[in-house]
C-alpha positions as a Markdown table, in Angstrom:
| # | Residue | x | y | z |
|---|---|---|---|---|
| 1 | Met | -7.6 | 20.5 | 6.5 |
| 2 | Lys | -6.0 | 22.1 | 3.5 |
| 3 | Val | -4.8 | 19.4 | 0.7 |
| 4 | Lys | -2.5 | 19.4 | -1.8 |
| 5 | Ile | -2.4 | 16.4 | -4.3 |
| 6 | His | 0.3 | 15.7 | -6.6 |
| 7 | Gly | -0.9 | 13.6 | -9.6 |
| 8 | Ala | -4.0 | 13.8 | -11.3 |
| 9 | Gly | -4.4 | 10.1 | -12.4 |
| 10 | Ser | -6.8 | 7.5 | -11.1 |
| 11 | Ile | -5.4 | 7.5 | -7.5 |
| 12 | Gly | -5.3 | 11.3 | -7.3 |
| 13 | Asn | -9.1 | 11.5 | -8.0 |
| 14 | His | -10.0 | 8.9 | -5.7 |
| 15 | Leu | -8.1 | 10.8 | -2.8 |
| 16 | Ala | -9.4 | 14.2 | -4.0 |
| 17 | Gln | -13.0 | 12.9 | -3.5 |
| 18 | Ala | -12.3 | 11.3 | -0.3 |
| 19 | Ser | -10.8 | 14.5 | 1.0 |
| 20 | Arg | -13.9 | 16.4 | -0.1 |
| 21 | Arg | -16.0 | 14.1 | 1.7 |
| 22 | Met | -14.2 | 15.0 | 4.8 |
| 23 | Ser | -15.0 | 18.6 | 3.9 |
| 24 | Trp | -11.3 | 19.4 | 3.3 |
| 25 | Ser | -10.1 | 22.1 | 0.8 |
| 26 | Val | -8.2 | 20.3 | -2.1 |
| 27 | Asp | -5.9 | 21.6 | -4.8 |
| 28 | Met | -4.6 | 19.0 | -7.5 |
| 29 | Cys | -1.6 | 19.4 | -9.6 |
| 30 | Asp | 0.2 | 17.5 | -12.4 |
| 31 | Ile | 3.0 | 18.2 | -14.7 |
| 32 | Asp | 0.5 | 17.2 | -17.7 |
| 33 | Asp | -2.2 | 19.8 | -18.5 |
| 34 | Glu | -4.0 | 17.1 | -20.5 |
| 35 | Ala | -4.2 | 15.0 | -17.2 |
| 36 | Leu | -6.0 | 18.0 | -15.6 |
| 37 | Ile | -8.4 | 18.4 | -18.3 |
| 38 | Arg | -9.1 | 14.7 | -18.2 |
| 39 | Thr | -9.7 | 14.8 | -14.4 |
| 40 | Lys | -12.1 | 17.6 | -14.6 |
| 41 | Asn | -14.0 | 16.4 | -17.7 |
| 42 | Glu | -13.7 | 12.8 | -17.6 |
| 43 | Ile | -12.5 | 11.0 | -14.6 |
| 44 | Tyr | -14.1 | 12.7 | -11.6 |
| 45 | Pro | -17.5 | 13.2 | -13.0 |
| 46 | Ser | -17.9 | 9.8 | -14.4 |
| 47 | Arg | -16.9 | 8.2 | -11.0 |
| 48 | Tyr | -18.6 | 10.6 | -8.5 |
| 49 | Gly | -21.5 | 12.1 | -10.7 |
| 50 | Ala | -20.4 | 15.6 | -11.4 |
| 51 | Trp | -17.0 | 17.8 | -11.1 |
| 52 | Asp | -16.6 | 19.6 | -7.8 |
| 53 | Glu | -15.8 | 23.2 | -8.7 |
| 54 | Ser | -14.2 | 23.8 | -5.2 |
| 55 | Ile | -11.2 | 21.6 | -6.4 |
| 56 | Gly | -8.2 | 23.9 | -7.4 |
| 57 | Leu | -6.4 | 22.4 | -10.6 |
| 58 | Tyr | -2.7 | 23.5 | -11.3 |
| 59 | Asn | 0.2 | 22.7 | -13.4 |
| 60 | Ser | 3.0 | 21.6 | -11.0 |
| 61 | Ser | 5.0 | 24.4 | -12.1 |
| 62 | Asn | 2.7 | 27.0 | -10.5 |
| 63 | Val | 0.7 | 25.1 | -7.9 |
| 64 | Pro | 0.9 | 27.2 | -4.6 |
| 65 | Val | 3.9 | 26.1 | -2.1 |
| 66 | Gly | 3.2 | 26.4 | 1.6 |
| 67 | Gly | 0.1 | 26.5 | 3.7 |
| 68 | Tyr | -1.0 | 22.9 | 3.3 |
| 69 | Asp | -1.8 | 20.6 | 6.2 |
| 70 | Leu | -1.7 | 17.6 | 4.0 |
| 71 | Ile | 0.3 | 16.7 | 0.8 |
| 72 | Ile | -0.6 | 13.7 | -1.0 |
| 73 | Ile | 1.8 | 12.3 | -3.5 |
| 74 | Gly | -0.1 | 10.3 | -6.1 |
| 75 | Thr | 2.5 | 10.0 | -8.8 |
| 76 | Pro | 4.5 | 7.0 | -10.0 |
| 77 | Pro | 6.8 | 5.3 | -7.3 |
| 78 | Asp | 10.1 | 6.3 | -9.0 |
| 79 | Ser | 9.0 | 10.0 | -8.2 |
| 80 | His | 7.8 | 9.6 | -4.8 |
| 81 | Met | 10.8 | 10.2 | -2.8 |
| 82 | Glu | 11.8 | 13.5 | -4.2 |
| 83 | Leu | 8.2 | 14.9 | -4.0 |
| 84 | Ala | 7.8 | 13.4 | -0.4 |
| 85 | Arg | 11.0 | 15.0 | 1.0 |
| 86 | Ser | 9.8 | 18.2 | -0.7 |
| 87 | Ala | 6.7 | 18.0 | 0.9 |
| 88 | Val | 8.2 | 17.5 | 4.3 |
| 89 | Lys | 10.5 | 20.7 | 3.6 |
| 90 | Glu | 7.5 | 22.7 | 2.5 |
| 91 | Gly | 6.1 | 22.4 | 6.0 |
| 92 | Ala | 3.1 | 19.9 | 5.6 |
| 93 | Lys | 1.8 | 18.6 | 9.0 |
| 94 | Val | 1.2 | 15.2 | 7.3 |
| 95 | Val | 2.3 | 13.6 | 4.1 |
| 96 | Leu | 0.3 | 10.7 | 2.3 |
| 97 | Val | 2.6 | 8.7 | -0.3 |
| 98 | Glu | 0.7 | 6.2 | -2.5 |
| 99 | Lys | 2.1 | 2.6 | -2.5 |
| 100 | Pro | 4.6 | 1.4 | -3.0 |
| 101 | Leu | 6.6 | 4.0 | -1.1 |
| 102 | Cys | 9.5 | 4.0 | -3.6 |
| 103 | Ser | 11.4 | 1.8 | -6.2 |
| 104 | Pro | 13.0 | -1.4 | -4.9 |
| 105 | Asp | 16.5 | 0.4 | -4.8 |
| 106 | Leu | 15.3 | 2.1 | -1.5 |
| 107 | Lys | 16.9 | 5.3 | -2.4 |
| 108 | Gly | 15.5 | 8.0 | -0.3 |
| 109 | Gly | 13.8 | 6.0 | 2.2 |
| 110 | Gln | 16.3 | 6.5 | 5.1 |
| 111 | Glu | 16.3 | 10.3 | 4.4 |
| 112 | Leu | 12.6 | 10.6 | 4.2 |
| 113 | Phe | 12.5 | 8.9 | 7.6 |
| 114 | Asp | 15.0 | 11.1 | 9.2 |
| 115 | Glu | 13.7 | 14.4 | 7.8 |
| 116 | Ala | 10.1 | 13.6 | 8.5 |
| 117 | Lys | 11.2 | 12.9 | 12.2 |
| 118 | Ala | 13.3 | 16.1 | 12.5 |
| 119 | Ala | 10.3 | 18.0 | 11.1 |
| 120 | Asn | 7.8 | 16.3 | 13.3 |
| 121 | Cys | 5.7 | 15.5 | 10.1 |
| 122 | Met | 3.5 | 12.5 | 10.2 |
| 123 | Val | 3.9 | 10.3 | 7.0 |
| 124 | Phe | 1.5 | 7.6 | 5.9 |
| 125 | Ile | 1.8 | 5.1 | 2.9 |
| 126 | Gly | -1.3 | 4.3 | 0.9 |
| 127 | Tyr | -1.9 | 0.8 | 1.8 |
| 128 | Asp | -5.7 | 1.5 | 2.3 |
| 129 | His | -6.8 | -2.2 | 2.8 |
| 130 | Ala | -4.7 | -2.2 | 6.0 |
| 131 | Val | -7.2 | 0.4 | 7.5 |
| 132 | Ser | -10.3 | -1.0 | 6.2 |
| 133 | Lys | -13.2 | -2.0 | 8.5 |
| 134 | Ser | -12.7 | -5.6 | 7.6 |
| 135 | Ala | -9.0 | -5.6 | 8.1 |
| 136 | Val | -9.8 | -3.8 | 11.6 |
| 137 | Lys | -12.1 | -6.5 | 12.5 |
| 138 | Met | -9.4 | -9.1 | 11.8 |
| 139 | Tyr | -7.1 | -7.3 | 14.1 |
| 140 | Gly | -9.5 | -7.5 | 16.9 |
| 141 | Leu | -10.0 | -11.2 | 16.4 |
| 142 | Leu | -6.2 | -11.8 | 16.0 |
| 143 | Glu | -5.5 | -9.8 | 19.3 |
| 144 | Ser | -8.4 | -11.4 | 21.2 |
| 145 | Lys | -6.9 | -14.9 | 20.8 |
| 146 | Lys | -10.1 | -16.5 | 21.0 |
| 147 | Ala | -8.7 | -19.0 | 18.1 |
| 148 | Gly | -5.5 | -19.2 | 19.9 |
| 149 | Ser | -1.9 | -18.4 | 18.9 |
| 150 | Val | -0.9 | -18.0 | 15.1 |
| 151 | Gln | 1.1 | -21.1 | 14.0 |
| 152 | Thr | 1.1 | -19.7 | 10.4 |
| 153 | Leu | 0.0 | -16.9 | 8.3 |
| 154 | Asp | -0.9 | -16.7 | 4.4 |
| 155 | Val | -1.9 | -13.7 | 2.4 |
| 156 | Glu | -2.8 | -13.5 | -1.4 |
| 157 | Phe | -3.3 | -10.6 | -3.8 |
| 158 | Arg | -3.9 | -12.6 | -7.0 |
| 159 | Glu | -5.4 | -10.0 | -9.4 |
| 160 | Tyr | -5.2 | -9.5 | -13.2 |
| 161 | Trp | -4.2 | -6.0 | -13.8 |
| 162 | Gly | -6.8 | -5.5 | -16.7 |
| 163 | Gly | -8.9 | -3.6 | -14.2 |
| 164 | Ile | -6.1 | -1.2 | -13.6 |
| 165 | Phe | -5.9 | -0.2 | -17.3 |
| 166 | Ala | -9.7 | 0.0 | -17.5 |
| 167 | Ala | -9.4 | 2.8 | -14.9 |
| 168 | His | -6.7 | 4.3 | -16.9 |
| 169 | Pro | -8.2 | 4.0 | -20.5 |
| 170 | Trp | -5.6 | 6.6 | -21.8 |
| 171 | Leu | -3.1 | 3.9 | -21.3 |
| 172 | Asp | -2.3 | 1.2 | -23.9 |
| 173 | Gly | -0.9 | -1.2 | -21.4 |
| 174 | Pro | 2.0 | -1.8 | -18.9 |
| 175 | Ser | 4.7 | -0.5 | -21.1 |
| 176 | Asp | 3.0 | 2.9 | -21.0 |
| 177 | Thr | 3.5 | 3.6 | -17.2 |
| 178 | Tyr | 5.7 | 2.4 | -14.3 |
| 179 | Leu | 3.8 | -1.0 | -13.9 |
| 180 | Gly | 5.5 | -2.5 | -16.6 |
| 181 | Tyr | 9.0 | -1.8 | -15.0 |
| 182 | Trp | 9.9 | -3.6 | -11.7 |
| 183 | Lys | 12.8 | -1.2 | -11.2 |
| 184 | Lys | 10.5 | 1.6 | -11.1 |
| 185 | Gly | 8.0 | 0.2 | -8.5 |
| 186 | Gly | 5.8 | -1.7 | -11.0 |
| 187 | Gly | 4.9 | -5.7 | -11.4 |
| 188 | Ala | 3.4 | -7.7 | -9.1 |
| 189 | Cys | 5.8 | -7.4 | -6.1 |
| 190 | Gly | 5.4 | -3.5 | -6.1 |
| 191 | Glu | 1.9 | -2.8 | -7.4 |
| 192 | His | 0.1 | -5.6 | -5.4 |
| 193 | Ser | 2.5 | -5.0 | -2.3 |
| 194 | His | -0.9 | -4.7 | -0.3 |
| 195 | Ala | -0.3 | -8.5 | 0.5 |
| 196 | Ile | 3.2 | -8.0 | 1.9 |
| 197 | Asn | 1.7 | -4.9 | 3.8 |
| 198 | Leu | -1.1 | -6.8 | 5.2 |
| 199 | Trp | 0.9 | -9.9 | 6.1 |
| 200 | Gln | 3.0 | -7.6 | 8.3 |
| 201 | Ser | 0.0 | -5.7 | 9.8 |
| 202 | Phe | -1.5 | -9.1 | 10.6 |
| 203 | Ala | 1.7 | -10.5 | 12.0 |
| 204 | His | 2.1 | -7.3 | 14.3 |
| 205 | Arg | -1.2 | -7.8 | 15.7 |
| 206 | Ser | -0.6 | -11.4 | 16.4 |
| 207 | Asp | 2.7 | -10.7 | 18.0 |
| 208 | Ile | 4.7 | -13.1 | 16.0 |
| 209 | Gly | 7.3 | -10.7 | 15.2 |
| 210 | Arg | 8.7 | -8.8 | 11.8 |
| 211 | Ile | 9.8 | -10.7 | 8.7 |
| 212 | Val | 13.6 | -11.4 | 9.0 |
| 213 | Glu | 14.1 | -13.8 | 6.1 |
| 214 | Val | 12.5 | -13.8 | 2.6 |
| 215 | Ser | 12.9 | -16.6 | 0.0 |
| 216 | Ala | 11.4 | -15.7 | -3.6 |
| 217 | Asn | 10.4 | -17.3 | -6.7 |
| 218 | Met | 9.4 | -14.8 | -9.2 |
| 219 | Glu | 8.5 | -14.9 | -12.8 |
| 220 | Tyr | 9.6 | -12.1 | -15.0 |
| 221 | Val | 8.3 | -10.9 | -18.2 |
| 222 | Lys | 11.0 | -9.1 | -20.3 |
| 223 | Asp | 11.2 | -8.0 | -23.8 |
| 224 | Glu | 12.1 | -4.6 | -25.9 |
| 225 | Asn | 9.2 | -3.0 | -24.2 |
| 226 | Val | 8.7 | -4.2 | -20.6 |
| 227 | Asp | 10.4 | -5.7 | -17.6 |
| 228 | Tyr | 8.2 | -6.5 | -14.7 |
| 229 | Asp | 7.4 | -9.6 | -12.5 |
| 230 | Ser | 4.0 | -11.1 | -13.1 |
| 231 | Ile | 4.0 | -13.7 | -10.3 |
| 232 | Cys | 5.7 | -13.2 | -6.9 |
| 233 | Leu | 5.7 | -16.0 | -4.5 |
| 234 | Leu | 7.4 | -15.5 | -1.1 |
| 235 | Gln | 8.0 | -17.7 | 1.8 |
| 236 | Val | 8.9 | -15.7 | 5.1 |
| 237 | Arg | 10.0 | -16.2 | 8.5 |
| 238 | Thr | 9.6 | -13.8 | 11.4 |
| 239 | Glu | 12.1 | -13.0 | 14.3 |
| 240 | Lys | 10.2 | -15.4 | 16.6 |
| 241 | Gly | 10.4 | -18.2 | 14.1 |
| 242 | Val | 6.9 | -18.3 | 12.6 |
| 243 | Ile | 7.0 | -19.1 | 8.8 |
| 244 | Gly | 4.2 | -18.0 | 6.4 |
| 245 | Arg | 3.5 | -17.3 | 2.8 |
| 246 | Ile | 2.7 | -14.3 | 0.6 |
| 247 | Val | 1.4 | -14.6 | -3.1 |
| 248 | Gln | 1.1 | -11.6 | -5.5 |
| 249 | Asp | 0.5 | -11.6 | -9.2 |
| 250 | Val | -1.0 | -9.7 | -12.2 |
| 251 | Ile | -2.6 | -12.5 | -13.9 |
| 252 | Thr | -5.1 | -14.3 | -11.7 |
| 253 | Arg | -8.9 | -14.0 | -13.0 |
| 254 | Pro | -11.1 | -13.8 | -11.0 |
| 255 | Thr | -9.4 | -11.8 | -8.4 |
| 256 | Arg | -8.5 | -13.4 | -5.1 |
| 257 | Lys | -7.7 | -11.2 | -2.2 |
| 258 | Trp | -7.6 | -13.3 | 0.8 |
| 259 | Ala | -5.7 | -14.1 | 4.1 |
| 260 | Arg | -5.6 | -16.9 | 6.5 |
| 261 | Ala | -4.2 | -16.9 | 10.0 |
| 262 | Gln | -4.0 | -20.5 | 11.1 |
| 263 | Cys | -4.0 | -20.6 | 14.9 |
| 264 | Asp | -3.7 | -23.6 | 17.3 |
| 265 | Gly | -7.4 | -23.1 | 18.2 |
| 266 | Gly | -9.0 | -22.7 | 14.9 |
| 267 | Tyr | -8.4 | -20.2 | 12.0 |
| 268 | Ile | -9.2 | -16.6 | 10.9 |
| 269 | Glu | -9.8 | -15.7 | 7.2 |
| 270 | Trp | -10.1 | -12.3 | 5.7 |
| 271 | Tyr | -11.6 | -11.8 | 2.1 |
| 272 | Cys | -11.6 | -8.7 | 0.1 |
| 273 | Gly | -14.4 | -8.5 | -2.4 |
| 274 | Asn | -15.4 | -12.1 | -2.3 |
| 275 | Lys | -18.7 | -10.8 | -3.3 |
| 276 | Pro | -19.5 | -7.8 | -5.2 |
| 277 | Gly | -19.0 | -4.8 | -2.7 |
| 278 | Val | -18.6 | -7.0 | 0.3 |
| 279 | Asp | -15.5 | -7.8 | 2.4 |
| 280 | Thr | -15.9 | -10.8 | 4.8 |
| 281 | Val | -14.1 | -12.0 | 7.9 |
| 282 | Ile | -14.6 | -15.6 | 9.3 |
| 283 | Glu | -13.4 | -17.0 | 12.5 |
| 284 | Ser | -14.0 | -20.8 | 12.8 |
| 285 | Leu | -12.8 | -22.4 | 16.2 |
| 286 | Asn | -11.9 | -26.3 | 16.7 |
| 287 | Asp | -14.7 | -26.7 | 18.9 |
| 288 | Gly | -17.2 | -25.8 | 16.1 |
| 289 | Glu | -18.1 | -22.2 | 16.8 |
| 290 | Lys | -18.2 | -20.0 | 13.8 |
| 291 | Ser | -18.6 | -16.3 | 13.1 |
| 292 | Val | -18.9 | -14.6 | 9.9 |
| 293 | Thr | -18.8 | -10.7 | 9.4 |
| 294 | Glu | -19.6 | -9.0 | 6.2 |
| 295 | Val | -18.6 | -5.4 | 5.4 |
| 296 | Thr | -20.5 | -3.5 | 2.7 |
| 297 | Lys | -18.6 | -0.9 | 1.0 |
| 298 | Thr | -17.6 | 0.7 | -2.7 |
| 299 | Arg | -14.3 | 1.5 | -3.9 |
| 300 | Pro | -14.5 | 5.2 | -2.9 |
| 301 | Asp | -15.3 | 4.1 | 0.5 |
| 302 | Asp | -11.8 | 2.5 | 0.8 |
| 303 | Phe | -10.2 | 5.8 | 0.5 |
| 304 | Phe | -12.7 | 7.5 | 2.7 |
| 305 | Glu | -11.8 | 5.2 | 5.4 |
| 306 | Glu | -8.1 | 6.0 | 4.8 |
| 307 | Met | -8.8 | 9.7 | 5.0 |
| 308 | Gln | -10.5 | 9.2 | 8.3 |
| 309 | His | -7.6 | 7.0 | 9.7 |
| 310 | Ile | -5.3 | 9.8 | 8.9 |
| 311 | Asn | -7.6 | 12.6 | 10.2 |
| 312 | Glu | -7.9 | 10.7 | 13.5 |
| 313 | Ala | -4.1 | 10.3 | 14.0 |
| 314 | Phe | -3.7 | 14.1 | 13.0 |
| 315 | Lys | -5.9 | 15.0 | 15.8 |
| 316 | Val | -3.9 | 13.0 | 18.3 |
| 317 | Gly | -0.8 | 13.8 | 16.8 |
| 318 | Asp | 0.6 | 10.4 | 16.6 |
| 319 | Asn | 0.7 | 7.6 | 13.9 |
| 320 | Lys | 3.0 | 5.3 | 15.8 |
| 321 | Asn | 0.4 | 2.6 | 15.8 |
| 322 | Ser | -0.8 | 3.1 | 12.4 |
| 323 | Pro | -0.6 | 0.2 | 9.9 |
| 324 | Ile | 0.2 | 2.8 | 7.2 |
| 325 | Ser | 2.9 | 4.7 | 9.0 |
| 326 | Leu | 6.0 | 5.4 | 7.2 |
| 327 | Glu | 7.9 | 2.9 | 9.3 |
| 328 | Cys | 5.4 | 0.2 | 8.4 |
| 329 | Gly | 5.7 | 1.2 | 4.5 |
| 330 | Leu | 9.5 | 1.1 | 4.8 |
| 331 | Asp | 9.3 | -2.3 | 6.3 |
| 332 | Thr | 7.3 | -3.3 | 3.3 |
| 333 | Met | 9.9 | -1.8 | 1.1 |
| 334 | Leu | 12.5 | -3.8 | 2.7 |
| 335 | Val | 10.6 | -7.1 | 2.0 |
| 336 | Ile | 10.1 | -5.9 | -1.8 |
| 337 | Ala | 13.8 | -5.3 | -2.0 |
| 338 | Ala | 14.8 | -8.5 | -0.4 |
| 339 | Ala | 12.2 | -10.2 | -2.9 |
| 340 | His | 14.2 | -9.2 | -5.8 |
| 341 | Met | 17.5 | -10.1 | -4.3 |
| 342 | Ser | 16.3 | -13.4 | -3.4 |
| 343 | Glu | 15.1 | -14.2 | -6.8 |
| 344 | Lys | 18.4 | -12.9 | -8.3 |
| 345 | Glu | 20.7 | -14.8 | -6.1 |
| 346 | Asn | 18.6 | -17.8 | -5.6 |
| 347 | Arg | 19.3 | -17.4 | -1.9 |
| 348 | Thr | 17.5 | -16.7 | 1.2 |
| 349 | Val | 17.7 | -13.0 | 2.2 |
| 350 | Lys | 18.1 | -11.7 | 5.7 |
| 351 | Ile | 16.8 | -8.3 | 6.9 |
| 352 | Asp | 18.3 | -6.6 | 9.7 |
| 353 | Tyr | 16.4 | -3.8 | 10.8 |
| 354 | Lys | 18.9 | -2.2 | 13.0 |
| 355 | Lys | 20.8 | -1.2 | 10.0 |
| 356 | Gly | 18.0 | 1.2 | 8.8 |
| 357 | Tyr | 16.2 | 1.5 | 5.6 |
| 358 | Thr | 18.9 | 0.8 | 3.0 |
| 359 | Tyr | 20.4 | -2.0 | 1.1 |
| 360 | Lys | 22.9 | -2.3 | 3.9 |
| 361 | Ser | 19.8 | -4.2 | 5.9 |
| 362 | Leu | 19.9 | -6.9 | 3.3 |
| 363 | Thr | 22.3 | -9.9 | 3.3 |
| 364 | Leu | 22.3 | -13.3 | 1.8 |
| 365 | Lys | 21.8 | -16.0 | 4.5 |
| 366 | Glu | 24.6 | -18.4 | 4.8 |
| 367 | Glu | 24.1 | -21.8 | 3.5 |
C-alpha cells in the first residue's frame, strides 16, 4: 500500500515504522517543519535505530494529494474530523484515525460515517489494544463460553500520563497540547478511552449488548491553563441489562491496564503489561481448572498488529467485524459524550443508537 500520515508526533512515528515493517510506501506530513526535523533526527532514529530514508517528509501545505491507498490521521482529536473527511474525499481506500475519534461534541461524526459509506471507504480508529494478540485470545475465551455467560464486566486503564510526556519531551505538560483540555478530546475520558472501547469489544464478543446507560463520576482539574478530567469512573448498563464498570485516569502509578469478565462458571482476566513486555490472559473456572496465556511484545509491535489487522480487512474488502471499525469508534465516542453529560447533570444518560452519531442520541434518564 501507499500510505500518507498526517502528523509527525509520537503516534505518527509509530505508525510510520509499523507501515514500513509491512513494506508499504510512506509519506509523512505536518504543519510544523520543526516536527519533521525532529522526526528525522530524533524520534525515529532513537526508537528504531536509524532514520528510514525511504520515508517522504512534507509540510502539510505541499504534500501530494491523491494516489494513496491508506491515509492515517495522527493529529490532535479536534482536527480529526476535517482531515478524515478530506481523506475520504481524496479517494483513499482506507483511513485510520487515531483515538479518540473526535472531540466530545461529536461534531462531524455522522457526516464522516455517511461520506465514508457512500465512498466505499473503510475507516478504522486507532484503538490498537483491541486488536492485540492478548485481546484476541480473550475474545476466543469469551466466545467459547467455557467459563459460562458473563454476569458483569470491568475494564480499567489507570495510567499516570507522565509516560506520554516522556515520549514527547518537546512538551512541557498538558497545557501544551490537547491533553489538558477535555473539550478537545484530552483528559482521562478521551486519552485513555481504550478502556471504554475494550469494554464494548469484550461485551460484543460476550453477546451482552451495547451500552445504553452511562452514569459518571469525574474529577476535573481546571485553572487558567488547563481544563481536563483526571479521573473518570463509569457505571454502565447494556441493552440486555448487564451492568459493569469502566475506570480511566491519568494519575495512577504504577500503571494498571486490566479487564475482568465475571462469568457464572468462572472468570476471565486480561492484563496489559503486567510484566515488562508481557500481556497476560487468565481463565479460571469454578471447578478449579485454570489456564494462563502470556504474550510477549514490544510497544512497536502494538502498531504492527494494528497494521496487519487493517491489511487483512483491506484484502477482503470488509471491516464490519473489526473492533476498531468506524462504527465501533463512534460507539465509543457516544459513551465519552454521555460521560461528560452525566457528570455535568448528575444524572444517568441514555444512548439511543437509532438516532445516529450526534448529541440527539443522548438523553437524561427519567428519575
